[in-house]
N, C-alpha and C positions, 0 to 999 in steps of 0.2 A: 595130225598136222605135219607140215614139212619142216625139216631143219633149215634154219635161216642163218646166213652169215652176213652180219652187218657191221661196218666199221664203227668203232667206239662202243656200240651197244653190246657187242659180244654175241654169243650164241643163244638163240631161242629155240628150245626143243619142245615141240607140242607132243605130249603123251596122252593118248586117250585110253581111259581105263574105266572099269565099272565102279560106280559109287552109288549106293542107295541112300537117298535122302528123303524123308517124308515130305509130301506135298502139303503146303499150308494154305488154308483159306484166308480170305480177307475178313478180319474181325469187324464187327458192326460199329463198335465204339471208337471214335477218334478223339483223343484227349488233347495232349499238349505235345509240342515238338521235343524230340530228344536232342540234347546238346544245346550249344549257345544259339541265340537268336539274333546276334549282332549282324550288321550288314557285312558281307564278305568283301574282301579287297583282293586285287590281283596279286599273285605271289610268284616267286621264281621257283623253278624246280632244278635241283642239281643235275647236271648231265649224267652223273654217275648213278643216279637213282631212278632215272626215267624208265618206265616199263613199256616195252614196245612189242606189239603183236602184228600179225598179218602183214609183215613186210616182205615185199618181193625178193626172191632169192637173188643174191648178188655175188660178184667176185670182187677182186681187188679194185680200188678206185683208179688204179693205173692202167686198167684194161683198155684196149684200143677202142675207139669210137668212130662213128661215121655221122655225117650231118646231111640232112635233106633240106633243101632250100624251101620247099613247101610240101608237107606231107598231109594228105587229106585226113580229116577226122572221120570220114564216113566209111572207114574200112569195115567190111562185113565178114561174118563168119557163120557157118552152119554148125559149128561146134556148139554143143550144149553148154549152158552156163555152168560154172563151177559152184555157184551159190545161188539157190533159188528159194523163194518163200514157200513154205509148206502149204499155206492156204491163201485164199483171196477173201478179203473182208467185204461184207456188204457195205453199201454207202448211202449217204443222204444227198448226193449230188449227181448230176447227169453230165456227160461229156461224149463228144463224138468219138468214134472208134479210132484208136491210135493208128496213124498212117505215117509212112516215111515222108520226110519234108520234100517238097518239090522245088525246083529252081536251083540256083547257085548257092551253095552253102559256104560259110566261112571255113578257111583251112588254116591250121597252125603253120608257122613258118620257122626255119632255122632249127628244126628238130634234130637233136643229137641222139644217136642210138649207141648205148654203151652198157656194159655189165656193171651197173651202178644203181644205187638207190636214187629215186627221183621223188622228192617229197618236201613239204614244209609242214609246220604245225603252229597252232595257236593254243595258249594255255588260258582257259576260262574257268572262273570259280562259280559255284552255285550262287544264285542271286535271290531267287524267290520260289515259293511253293504255292501252287494253286490247283484247284480241280478244273482246270480249263485246258482246252486243246484247240487252238485257232485253225488248224488244218482240218481235223475230223469234225469238230463242233464249232464252226465259226459263228460268232455272235450269240453263243449260248454259254454264259458263265456258269460254272458249277456242274455242267453236264457230263464231265469226264471223271475218271479216277484222278487221284492226286499225282501231280507231276512236279519234277524239280527242273527249274529253268536255268540255263547257263547262257552267257553271252548277252544279248540285248536285254536291258533291265525293264523294258516296257511290255514284254510279251504277256498277253492275256487273251481271253476269248474274242476280243474285238480287234486283235492285231491285223494290220494290213501292211503292205510294203511301205506305204507312206508313213505309217506310225513307227515302224522300225527305223526308217531313215531319219525321222525327227527326234529320235532318242539317242543321245550320245553323251558320254562314252558308254561302251559296253563293259561287262565284267572281264573282258579278255585283257591279259596283261602284256608286258614287254613293250609298252608303247603302242599296242595294236587296238586300243579301245575305241579310237575314231576310225580305224581302217575296216574292222570287222564288226558290223552291226547285225550280223546274222543271229537268228534265234535257234537254240539247240535245247531239246528237252527230252527227258526219259521218265518212266514211272518212278515215283519216290520209293526209297527203301523204307520199309515199315518194320516195326518191332512190336511183338505181343508182350505186354507187361504182366507181372505177377498178379495184379488186381483185376485182370481180365480186360483192361482197356488196350487200345492200339494207338500207337503214336508214330509219326513219321520222323525218320532220322535226320537231324539237322546239324550234325557235326560237320567239320570241314570236308567239303567234297570238291573235286576238280574234274574237269573234262578237258584232256589234252586232245584236241581235234586235229587229226592228221589229214592232209590233202595229198594224195599220191597219184602217180601216173600208173594206171592199170597195166600190169605186165612188166612193171619196172622200167629201167632205162632201155629195154628192148621193145617195149610196148608202143602202140601208136601215139602220135602227137595228141595233145590235149587242148581244148578250148576252155575259156573261162565260164563259170556259171552265169547264166542270165539273171538279172535281179528279179527276185520274186519267185524263183523256182522252189517248189516244195516237194518233199519226198519222205517216205517212211521206210524204216528197216526193221525187220523182226515181226513177230506175231504176238499181239497183246492178249490173244485168247489161247495161246499154247498151253497145253496141259501135259506135254511130254517134251523131250529134247528137240530143239530146233537144230538146223545144220550148224555144225561147229565152224563152218567157214563164214557164218554170219554172226552167231553169238558165241561168246567164249568167256568163261569165268576162271579165275585162278586166285592164288593167294600171294600176290606180289611175286609172281614166279611160281615154279613148280607145276603140279599137275593142272592140265587145262581141260575143262569139261564145259558142255553146253548148258549147264545149269549151275546155280549158286550152290555152294557147299560150305561146310564149316572148315575154317583154316586151323592149322596147329596152334598150340598155346603160345608159341613164340610171338612176342608183341610186335615184331617187325613184319609178320605175316598178315597182311590186311587183305580184305576181299577187293578184288579188281575185276572189272568187266570190260570186254571189247565188243563193239558193235560195228559191223561193216555195211555200208550203204552201196547200192548199185551205182555204176558210173556211166552207163550207156543211156542216152536220151533220144527220144523220138524227133527232137528238133522242132516240135510244134507246140506242145502243151506244157505250160508251167505247172500244171497239176492235172490230175485225172480223177474220175469218179471214185475209184478205190485208192487213190493217192499212191499207187504203185505202178499201174500199167503203162504210164508214160516213161518209166525207167525199166532198165534191165541190167542184170549182172554181166560183166565181161567174161570171156573165156580166160583160161589161165595165162595165155600170152597177151591178154589185153584187148583182143579184137572184139568188136561189138557185133550183135546180130543185125541183119539187114533192115529189120523194121525199127531198130533203135540205133541208128548209125553214128550218132555224135558222141565222141569220147569226151567226158567231162572229168574233172578231178574226182578220184575215188575217196570218199569221206569215211573216216573211221573214228568213232568215239572211244577214247581210252579213259574209263571212269574209275577214279580213285576215291575210296571211302576211308578217310583217315580215322584210325583207331577202331575200326569195325572188323570183327573176325568171323562174322556169320554164325550159323548154327540154326537150331530148330525154331527159335523165336523170331527169325528174320524172314521176310518175304517182300515181294514187290506189290505196289499198290494196285497193279493190274491183275494180281492173283497169283499165289504160289511162287515157285522158284524157277519156272520155265518160261515166263511171259516177258522176258526182256525185249524191249523195242525202243525205238527212238524216232524223233521227228527233226527235220531240218528245213529251215526257211531262209533262203540265201539273200544276203544284203551286204555285199562287199563294196568298198570303194573301188571304182573301176580301175584306176591307175595302179593301185596297190595289187589288186588281183592280177591285172595284166602283167605286172612286173614279176610276181611270184610264179605264175604259170609259165612265163617265157624263160625266165632265168633259172628256175629251180626244176620244174617238171619237164619242160621241153628240152632243157640242156642236160638233163639227167644229173642233177646235183642234189646233195644232202643239205637241206636248208632247215633242219631242226633248230629250235630256239631262236627263231628270227626275231629281231627287234626293229622298232622304227624310231628314228630321230629325225624329225622334219621330213625332208624328201629323201632321206637315206634309209634303206633297209639293210640290216647287217646281222651277221652271225658272230658271236663274241670271239675274241682271240683265244679263249681257252678251249674252243672246239678245234679238232684236228684239221677241219677244212673250213677256216674262216671265209666269210663271203661278204662283200659289200655290193649293194645294188643301188644305182642312181635311179630313182623313180622318174625323174624328168625326162628320161630317154624313152619312156613308154606312153602310149596314148591314154587320154582321160575318158575316152569313150569306150563303149562296149561293142564287140563285133555283132551283138544281137540288137543294137539300137536300130529303130526304124522297121523292124520285122513284126509281122502280125502274129505274135505268140498268143496262144489261146488259153483262157481260163475256163474251168468247168462252171456250169450254171447251177446255183443252189436251187433245190426244190422247195416246195411249201413246207415239207415236213422236216427240213434240215435242222430246225431248232428244237424238235420234239422227239426225235428218235432216241431210243435207249442205247446204252453202250452195248448191250447184247445184240441189238439190231445192226450196229455199226461194226462190230467186230474189233473194237479198239477201246 
């Protein structure tokens, strides 16, 4: 990993080292959840304790900047992606071959280029646990491994964009519960018990979801997510290390590895995972047959490949497992310690997302800990760069409204295929 200098968060140093941890299989018996079963509520995270990974390298916020009145989001590059999935899953849906969009595409305006972090985040608590996956197994309850769901409280096998939009508020805090109705989910953390049973961990868990400009403040301008876009990061069938640029585990700091490992006995050292999603979109498909090929990872400078020319916010899950230190009894519901992956189903309020993309990502500003109060978005005064955004200055429509964005067509076998056949 590269050394990162970020205002307020301090220095993050990624150290890759060898560590041998036995791979664990998924035990057959599932008994009771570990930890409390009460409904989680949105919580605040102290800025001094937030754990940040995969942040674009920056210099001082006072660095000079330039502004472009209209920068195309269709910047292309022949540079190889810095983070690519190691395998492509088989699927139960069909879709046309990914092609670059034709015609005039929306372009971001007022883009500032500066050596500065360009990001915002939302803090979402775990809400429910199901063996469902509405992206990979739509309409097939119980067909998947166990997942932990954050954000939208209604997410299940039958989830659609309409059902997400009808369920409000989400489990995302700081007043963002009605602004971000997106669904986020990952395989549940499992524990093997002394009596031979297996349970899923249900202690306090949070997902701090970062939305970043790929390449940082010097990267290309960004456009908002279209409602209903779905994507997957990571490989649910991995039995060895995935790229550390996509999957990363640590112990609330310290050594960073691409697989889960046991933390020191220090009670403050809890397991933490980072999962990075691709940010380059083909501009046509809201999903694809393998749920990945309509997206691609950007190059290190944020540029997108020519067949995926649209730069969207780069999503990163920062997963915190309160009170859990890992060890040989812990594994992921998708199997072992290597198979971390995650799913994202976008459903943001148009005006809120337009404001955050324009004022935070395209203006190259640090918008961590953003709150909403009515029509005002703000970063608290205790932050070194307090920000106030008047949402009424931004459109309530999406730049993707009225466009013929395509969905994959389910096949007759979509509700009967096994997880092995789907690769998820």
